[in-house]
C-alpha positions in Angstrom: 93.7 78.0 113.2 92.1 81.0 112.2 95.0 82.3 109.7 95.0 83.4 106.3 98.5 83.1 104.7 99.9 86.3 103.2 99.7 86.0 99.5 97.0 83.7 99.7 94.1 85.6 101.0 90.8 83.4 100.7 88.2 84.4 98.0 85.7 84.7 100.7 87.3 88.1 101.4 86.4 89.4 98.2 89.8 90.7 97.6 89.5 93.0 100.5 91.3 92.1 103.9 90.1 93.5 107.3 90.8 97.1 107.6 93.3 96.2 110.5 95.6 94.4 108.4 96.4 97.8 106.4 96.3 100.1 109.7 98.8 97.9 111.3 101.2 98.1 108.4 101.4 102.0 108.4 104.7 103.0 110.2 104.5 104.7 113.8 100.9 105.4 113.4 99.1 102.4 115.0 101.5 102.6 118.0 100.8 106.5 118.5 97.0 105.8 118.5 97.1 103.0 120.7 99.4 104.0 123.4 97.6 104.4 126.5 94.6 102.7 125.0 96.0 99.2 124.9 92.9 97.5 126.7 90.2 99.3 124.8 92.0 98.3 121.4 92.6 94.7 122.5 89.1 94.5 123.8 87.5 95.7 120.6 89.1 92.6 118.7 88.8 90.0 121.6 85.1 91.0 121.7 84.5 91.6 118.1 85.7 88.6 116.4 84.5 86.2 119.1 81.0 84.5 118.1 80.3 84.3 121.9 81.9 87.2 123.3 81.2 86.2 127.1 83.6 83.3 126.5 86.3 86.4 126.6 86.1 87.4 130.2 87.0 90.9 131.6 89.8 89.1 133.6 91.1 87.7 130.5 91.0 91.2 128.7 93.1 92.6 131.6 95.7 89.6 131.2 96.0 90.2 127.1 96.0 94.0 128.1 98.8 93.8 130.8 101.3 92.5 128.3 100.2 94.5 125.4 101.1 97.6 127.6 104.8 96.2 128.0 107.2 98.2 126.4 107.5 97.4 122.6 104.7 95.1 122.7 102.4 96.5 120.4 105.3 97.5 118.2 105.9 93.8 117.9 102.3 93.1 117.1 102.1 95.5 114.6 105.4 94.7 112.6 104.0 91.0 112.6 101.6 92.8 109.9 104.0 94.8 108.3 106.0 91.9 107.3 102.8 90.5 105.2 104.3 91.6 101.7 107.6 90.0 102.3 105.4 86.7 103.9 103.3 86.8 100.7 106.4 86.9 98.4 107.7 83.9 100.4 104.6 81.9 100.6 104.0 82.1 96.9 107.4 80.9 96.3 107.1 77.9 98.8 103.7 77.2 97.4 105.5 75.8 94.2 106.0 72.6 96.2 103.1 72.3 98.3 103.4 70.7 101.8 102.8 67.0 102.0 102.3 66.6 105.3 98.5 66.3 106.6 97.3 69.7 107.8 94.5 70.5 110.1 92.6 74.1 109.4 90.1 75.0 112.1 88.2 77.9 111.7 85.3 79.7 113.4 81.7 79.7 112.1 80.9 83.5 112.5 83.1 86.9 112.8 80.7 89.7 114.1 83.6 92.3 113.4 83.2 91.3 110.0 79.8 91.8 109.7 78.4 88.7 111.2 77.6 86.8 108.2 80.8 86.2 107.0 81.6 82.7 105.8 83.5 80.3 108.4 87.1 79.2 108.1 88.4 81.4 105.9 92.1 79.9 106.5 91.0 76.6 104.6 91.2 78.2 100.9 94.6 80.0 101.7 96.2 76.6 103.5 95.0 74.6 100.6 97.1 76.9 98.0 100.3 76.0 100.3 99.2 72.2 101.2 98.4 69.1 99.3 96.3 67.1 102.2 94.3 69.4 104.0 91.4 68.7 106.5 89.2 71.8 107.0 86.7 71.8 109.9 84.4 74.8 110.8 84.2 74.9 114.4 80.4 75.6 115.0 79.4 78.5 117.3 82.7 79.9 117.6 84.5 83.1 116.2 88.4 83.7 116.0 88.9 82.7 119.3 88.4 78.9 119.1 90.1 77.8 122.2 88.3 80.2 124.3 85.1 79.4 122.6 84.8 76.0 122.2 87.7 74.4 124.0 86.3 70.7 124.2 85.6 70.9 120.6 89.0 71.7 119.9 90.4 69.1 121.9 88.2 66.4 120.3 89.3 67.4 116.6 93.0 67.6 117.9 93.1 64.4 119.5 90.7 62.7 116.3 93.4 64.3 113.8 96.5 63.3 115.9 95.4 60.0 116.2 94.6 59.2 112.8 
C-alpha cells in the first residue's frame, strides 16, 4: 500500500520526488529542525496526505506524536529515507528477475499535499517494475492513509485478493 520503490519512482511523479524525500536524507538537519515539534511535523503529513483529514483524529495524531518523541524515533524514520540510494541500487538488481508471486497494490485516489490533483496509485508502476503478476486498485476517496480513510474497502479488497 502506498509505496513507490526506490529506483523505480513512478512516471506520475514526473521525475520529481516529494520534497520530504530529499529533506529527510540530509544528515542531522531534519532531526535538529523537528526536535520539539514532532507533533506539528507528523500532523502535517497525517492531514496533508489524507484525502479525508477528518479520518485522522487528534487522538490518532497524539499516538503517532508520542512515539515520534521517543529518543531516536525521528532519526530512525529519517534513516529510512537516507537508505533510499542503496535501496534503489538493490531494487534495480532485484528487478532483473521479477517476483512471480501475485502482488496486490493499493493506492490512494488523491493527495492534497502533492497539489490535490495528483493521479492515484503511484506505487503501481513502481511495483510492476519489480513483479510480473501485479493487480492495482486505486482506493476511491482515500489518500495515503488507506486503513484509516477506507477501512471497509481495504478489508474487502484484501479478503478478495487472498481468497483468490
